[in-house]
C-alpha positions in Angstrom: 131.9 153.0 163.1 130.2 151.7 166.2 128.0 148.6 166.1 125.1 150.7 167.4 124.7 152.3 164.0 124.2 148.9 162.4 120.9 147.0 162.2 120.5 144.5 165.1 121.8 141.0 164.4 119.3 138.3 163.5 119.5 134.6 163.3 116.6 134.3 160.8 117.4 133.1 157.3 117.0 135.7 154.6 113.9 135.2 152.4 116.1 134.8 149.3 117.6 131.7 150.8 114.1 130.2 150.9 113.6 131.2 147.3 116.5 129.0 146.3 115.7 125.4 145.7 117.0 122.6 148.0 118.1 120.3 145.2 121.5 119.2 146.5 121.6 115.7 148.0 123.9 114.6 150.8 126.1 112.7 148.2 126.5 116.0 146.3 127.6 117.9 149.4 130.0 115.1 150.4 131.6 115.0 147.0 131.7 118.8 146.7 133.6 118.9 150.0 135.8 116.1 148.9 136.6 117.5 145.5 137.0 121.0 146.9 140.4 120.0 148.3 141.7 118.5 145.1 142.4 121.4 142.7 144.9 122.5 140.1 146.8 124.2 142.9 147.7 120.7 144.2 148.5 119.1 140.9 150.5 122.0 139.4 151.1 124.8 142.0 152.7 122.5 144.5 155.8 122.1 142.3 157.1 125.6 143.1 156.7 124.8 146.8 158.7 121.6 146.5 161.4 123.3 144.5 161.8 125.9 147.3 161.3 123.9 150.4 162.6 120.5 149.4 161.3 117.5 151.5 160.3 120.0 154.2 157.3 120.8 152.0 155.5 118.0 153.9 155.8 120.0 157.2 154.7 123.2 155.3 151.6 121.5 154.0 151.0 120.0 157.5 151.1 123.4 159.2 149.0 125.2 156.6 146.6 122.2 156.5 146.1 122.5 160.3 145.3 126.2 159.9 142.7 125.4 157.2 141.2 122.7 159.4 140.7 125.4 162.1 139.1 127.8 159.7 136.8 125.1 158.3 135.8 124.0 161.8 135.0 127.6 162.7 133.0 128.1 159.5 131.3 124.8 160.0 130.2 125.8 163.5 128.6 129.0 162.2 127.1 127.5 159.1 125.6 124.5 160.9 124.0 126.9 163.4 122.7 129.2 160.7 123.0 127.9 157.1 123.0 130.7 154.5 124.0 130.9 150.9 126.2 133.9 151.8 128.1 131.7 154.3 130.9 133.7 156.0 129.6 137.0 154.5 126.3 136.5 156.4 128.2 135.5 159.6 130.5 138.5 159.4 127.5 140.8 159.0 125.7 139.3 162.0 128.9 139.4 164.1 130.7 142.6 163.2 128.3 144.7 161.1 127.0 145.1 157.5 130.3 146.7 156.4 132.1 143.4 157.3 129.6 141.3 155.3 129.9 143.6 152.4 133.7 143.5 152.4 134.1 139.8 152.9 131.4 138.9 150.3 132.4 141.2 147.5 136.1 140.4 147.9 135.4 136.7 147.7 133.1 137.3 144.6 136.0 139.1 142.8 138.3 136.3 143.8 136.0 133.6 142.4 135.2 135.5 139.2 138.9 136.1 138.4 139.6 132.4 139.3 137.0 131.3 136.8 138.9 133.2 134.1 142.2 131.8 135.1 140.9 128.2 135.2 139.3 128.7 131.8 142.7 129.9 130.4 144.5 126.9 131.9 141.9 124.4 130.6 142.1 126.0 127.1 145.9 125.7 127.0 145.6 122.0 127.6 143.1 121.5 124.9 145.0 123.6 122.4 148.0 121.4 123.1 146.0 118.5 121.8 144.4 120.6 119.0 147.1 123.1 117.9 146.0 126.0 115.9 142.6 126.4 117.6 142.2 129.7 119.5 142.4 129.6 123.3 139.7 132.2 123.8 137.2 130.1 121.8 137.7 127.1 124.1 137.3 129.4 127.1 134.1 130.7 125.6 132.9 127.1 125.1 133.6 126.1 128.7 131.9 129.2 129.9 128.7 128.4 127.8 128.6 124.8 129.2 128.9 125.8 132.8 126.6 128.8 132.3 124.1 126.2 131.2 124.6 123.9 134.2 124.4 126.9 136.6 121.3 128.5 134.9 119.4 125.2 135.2 118.3 123.6 138.5 120.9 123.4 141.2 120.9 119.6 141.0 122.6 119.9 137.6 125.5 121.8 139.2 125.5 119.1 142.0 125.6 116.2 139.4 128.5 117.8 137.4 130.5 118.4 140.6 129.7 114.9 141.9 131.2 113.3 138.8 134.1 115.7 138.5 135.0 115.2 142.1 134.6 111.4 141.8 137.1 111.4 138.9 139.6 113.5 140.9 139.3 111.3 143.9 139.9 108.2 141.8 142.9 109.8 140.1 144.5 110.9 143.4 143.8 107.6 145.1 145.4 105.6 142.3 148.4 108.0 142.4 148.8 107.5 146.2 148.5 103.7 145.8 151.2 103.6 143.1 153.4 105.8 145.2 153.1 103.7 148.3 153.8 100.5 146.4 156.9 102.1 144.9 158.1 103.3 148.3 157.7 99.8 149.7 159.6 98.4 146.7 156.7 96.1 145.6 155.8 97.9 142.4 157.2 95.9 139.5 160.3 97.4 137.9 161.0 99.8 140.9 163.3 99.7 143.9 162.4 101.3 147.2 164.3 104.6 147.6 164.4 104.4 151.3 165.1 107.8 152.8 167.7 108.8 150.2 165.5 111.5 148.7 164.5 112.9 152.1 168.0 113.2 153.5 170.2 113.5 150.4 170.6 116.5 148.0 171.0 119.1 150.8 169.0 117.3 153.5 165.4 117.7 154.7 165.7 121.5 154.7 168.0 122.1 151.7 167.3 125.9 151.2 167.1 126.7 154.9 164.3 128.7 156.5 163.8 131.0 153.5 163.0 128.1 151.3 160.7 126.7 153.9 158.8 130.0 154.2 158.3 130.2 150.4 157.0 126.6 150.5 154.7 127.5 153.4 153.2 130.5 151.6 152.7 128.4 148.4 150.9 125.7 150.5 148.6 128.1 152.2 147.0 129.3 148.9 146.7 125.8 147.5 143.8 125.1 149.9 141.3 127.5 148.4 137.9 126.0 147.5 136.8 124.4 150.7 134.5 127.3 151.5 132.1 126.4 148.6 130.6 123.5 150.6 129.2 125.9 153.2 127.7 128.0 150.5 126.1 124.9 148.8 124.8 123.6 152.1 122.0 126.3 152.1 120.6 124.5 149.0 120.8 121.0 150.3 118.1 118.8 151.6 119.4 118.9 155.2 121.8 121.9 155.5 122.7 121.3 159.2 123.6 117.7 158.8 125.3 118.2 155.5 127.7 120.9 156.5 128.4 119.2 159.8 129.4 116.0 158.1 131.5 117.7 155.5 133.5 119.7 158.1 134.0 116.7 160.4 135.7 114.8 157.6 138.0 117.7 156.6 140.8 116.4 158.7 141.4 113.1 157.0 140.8 114.6 153.5 143.6 117.2 154.1 145.9 114.7 155.6 145.5 112.1 152.9 145.3 114.2 149.7 147.6 117.1 150.5 150.1 116.0 153.1 150.1 112.4 151.9 150.7 113.4 148.3 153.6 115.7 149.2 155.1 112.9 151.3 154.9 110.3 148.5 156.3 112.7 145.9 159.4 113.9 147.9 160.1 110.3 149.0 160.2 109.1 145.4 161.5 112.0 143.3 164.6 114.1 144.1 163.2 117.5 145.1 165.6 119.3 142.8 164.5 117.4 139.7 163.7 120.2 137.1 160.5 118.4 136.1 159.0 119.0 139.5 158.7 122.7 139.0 158.5 122.8 135.2 155.8 120.3 134.5 154.4 119.5 137.9 155.3 117.0 140.7 152.6 114.5 139.9 153.9 114.2 136.3 157.5 114.0 137.6 156.6 111.1 139.9 154.7 109.1 137.2 157.5 109.7 134.8 160.0 108.6 137.4 158.1 105.4 137.9 158.1 104.8 134.1 154.3 105.1 133.7 153.7 105.4 130.0 151.9 108.5 128.8 152.4 110.2 132.2 152.1 113.7 130.6 148.8 112.9 128.9 147.4 111.3 132.1 148.2 114.3 134.1 146.9 116.7 131.5 143.5 114.9 131.6 143.4 115.0 135.4 144.4 118.7 135.5 141.8 119.5 132.8 139.1 117.8 135.0 140.3 119.7 138.1 140.2 123.0 136.2 136.7 122.5 134.7 135.4 121.3 138.1 136.8 124.5 139.7 135.2 126.7 137.0 131.8 125.1 137.6 132.1 125.4 141.4 133.4 129.0 141.3 130.6 130.2 139.0 128.2 128.6 141.4 129.8 130.1 144.5 130.1 133.6 143.0 126.5 133.7 141.9 125.2 132.6 145.3 127.5 135.0 147.1 126.3 137.9 144.9 122.6 136.9 145.3 123.0 136.8 149.1 124.7 140.2 149.2 122.0 141.8 147.1 119.3 140.2 149.3 120.9 142.0 152.2 120.9 145.3 150.4 124.6 145.1 149.6 124.4 145.4 145.8 122.2 146.2 142.8 118.8 144.7 143.1 118.6 143.2 139.6 121.5 141.0 140.4 119.6 139.2 143.1 116.6 138.1 140.9 115.8 134.5 141.6 113.9 132.6 138.8 112.8 129.0 139.3 115.1 128.7 142.3 118.2 130.0 140.4 119.8 133.5 140.7 120.2 133.7 137.0 121.3 137.3 136.7 124.0 136.7 139.3 125.1 133.6 137.3 125.3 135.6 134.1 127.2 138.6 135.5 129.6 136.4 137.4 130.4 134.4 134.2 130.8 137.6 132.1 133.2 139.1 134.7 135.2 135.9 134.5 135.3 136.0 130.7 136.3 139.7 130.8 139.3 138.6 132.9 140.2 136.2 130.1 140.0 139.0 127.5 142.2 141.2 129.7 144.8 138.5 129.7 145.0 138.9 125.9 144.4 142.7 125.6 146.5 143.9 128.6 148.8 141.1 129.6 151.6 143.3 130.9 149.7 145.7 133.2 146.0 145.3 133.9 146.0 141.5 134.0 149.0 141.2 136.4 147.5 143.9 138.6 144.2 141.9 138.7 146.1 138.7 139.7 147.9 140.6 142.5 144.7 142.1 143.7 143.2 138.7 144.5 146.5 137.2 145.8 145.7 137.3 149.5 141.9 137.6 149.5 141.4 134.2 150.9 143.5 135.2 154.0 141.3 138.3 154.4 138.2 136.0 154.3 139.7 133.7 156.9 140.3 136.6 159.3 136.7 137.6 159.0 135.7 134.0 159.6 137.8 133.8 162.8 136.7 137.1 164.2 133.0 136.3 163.4 133.3 132.9 165.2 134.8 134.5 168.3 131.8 136.8 168.6 129.0 134.5 167.4 130.1 131.5 169.5 129.7 133.5 172.7 126.3 134.8 171.5 125.1 131.3 170.6 126.1 129.9 174.0 123.9 132.5 175.6 120.9 132.5 173.3 120.7 129.1 171.5 123.3 126.5 172.7 121.3 123.8 171.0 122.4 125.2 167.6 126.0 124.3 168.3 125.9 121.1 166.3 129.6 121.6 165.3 131.9 123.1 167.9 135.3 124.7 167.4 137.9 122.8 169.3 139.3 124.4 172.6 137.4 127.6 172.1 138.6 130.4 172.2 142.2 129.3 172.4 142.5 127.7 168.9 140.5 130.5 167.3 143.0 133.0 168.7 145.9 130.8 167.6 144.5 130.7 164.1 144.2 134.5 164.0 147.8 134.9 165.1 148.9 132.4 162.5 147.1 134.4 159.8 148.8 137.6 160.9 152.1 135.8 160.9 151.5 134.8 157.3 150.8 138.4 156.4 154.2 139.3 157.9 155.9 136.5 156.0 154.3 137.8 152.7 155.7 141.2 153.4 159.2 139.7 153.6 159.0 138.1 150.2 159.2 140.3 147.1 156.9 138.0 145.0 154.1 138.0 147.6 154.6 141.6 148.9 153.0 143.1 145.8 150.0 140.7 146.2 149.5 141.7 149.8 149.6 145.4 149.0 147.2 145.0 146.1 144.8 142.9 148.1 145.1 145.4 151.0 144.1 148.2 148.6 141.0 146.2 147.4 140.0 145.4 151.0 140.5 149.0 152.1 138.2 150.3 149.2 135.5 147.7 150.1 135.7 148.6 153.8 135.3 152.3 153.1 132.3 151.7 150.7 130.8 149.3 153.2 131.1 151.7 156.1 129.6 154.5 154.0 126.6 152.3 153.0 126.1 151.2 156.6 126.1 154.8 157.8 123.6 155.8 155.1 121.3 152.8 156.0 121.5 153.8 159.7 120.3 157.3 158.8 117.4 156.0 156.7 115.6 153.2 158.6 113.6 150.9 156.4 115.6 151.8 153.3 
């Protein structure tokens, strides 16, 4: 499909974006960006990476963190120049064509909705551990109702919830890092400095060789999901350009401190092959190693907050992405209805899809639900590729037409954009080599292929019927 068959690109914001309210303040955006990098993937999922890569997980998180920084810088450049609630989907449509916006947007919508269900299940499992005998599905339903309420009301309600959720996560991770550093220095009462024994002992820095490192690298890449929400939220902030620019510019130290710093503290204090690291999570393993009383319950509370925060943010992100897609003629019109500044139909449908995923986990746990999980396994990489390709095209266009809009600039353009794209393709190849990730890649590839075909057909029909 040639670009000539697509509608001409435009830099104008879609009317639906103006129908949304601008109720998010700078403090909301800053905390959404800050909290977006602290999720359940960090608190729990990082354990499998440490068990595979050993101390070299620090390097793995550093490499994947650098890639994420490049992606966020590219996305920040485009979003600061043209803020839109559809974020990268809008940028892909403007740069590549409507089929690209359709594919990136709906793939991301599916990812967020399934994630809402997964996070609800995880949160319910924690609560039923405290209140045995209560049904998990009922807790998921309760969480859904609560966040349905926050997202159906004014956007400032969502912002307040995320502000305090993120604040609690930031406080928790900061206390964790302070305790860890004190223990490493040997000044925490009742502990001795481990020196470098855990980094060089038990098989050395790379105990499972390159294969273990690759597994750890793949695990680290998918732990960074959630950063994209801030560019979606920016369209509903008081000052979208300044908000997204500030959030993106601080991404570097957030990633370094929270992810790479946490991994460094954990592997310095706890032997990487401690069974607790993979079984109950590395953060619990470290607190338990330091003799912190009630470590398990402390971590359960922190993880519960992280899961509920992610549920809230993902319902928001899914509803805004769906609303933006419909506004651009990429979905059923009823889904895009905006009432009192809120896309309420999109919020309802996104939440119901998430709850359907929960029900599938009970009804079809051996076939449909695993297939659903595999289908979204590599969606974030697909989205990142659309972001990089879009930025390559739009940066050149902006430099010619409106250089004053380049408030945020991708470093060393186009070299680092191309490097990031090659790194993403390299990750795809690594996923093909690993049996556990190969199925995810193939299932995500099938979803992407279907969306591309549907998007191209819709684009061709729209080209034949101008004004439709």
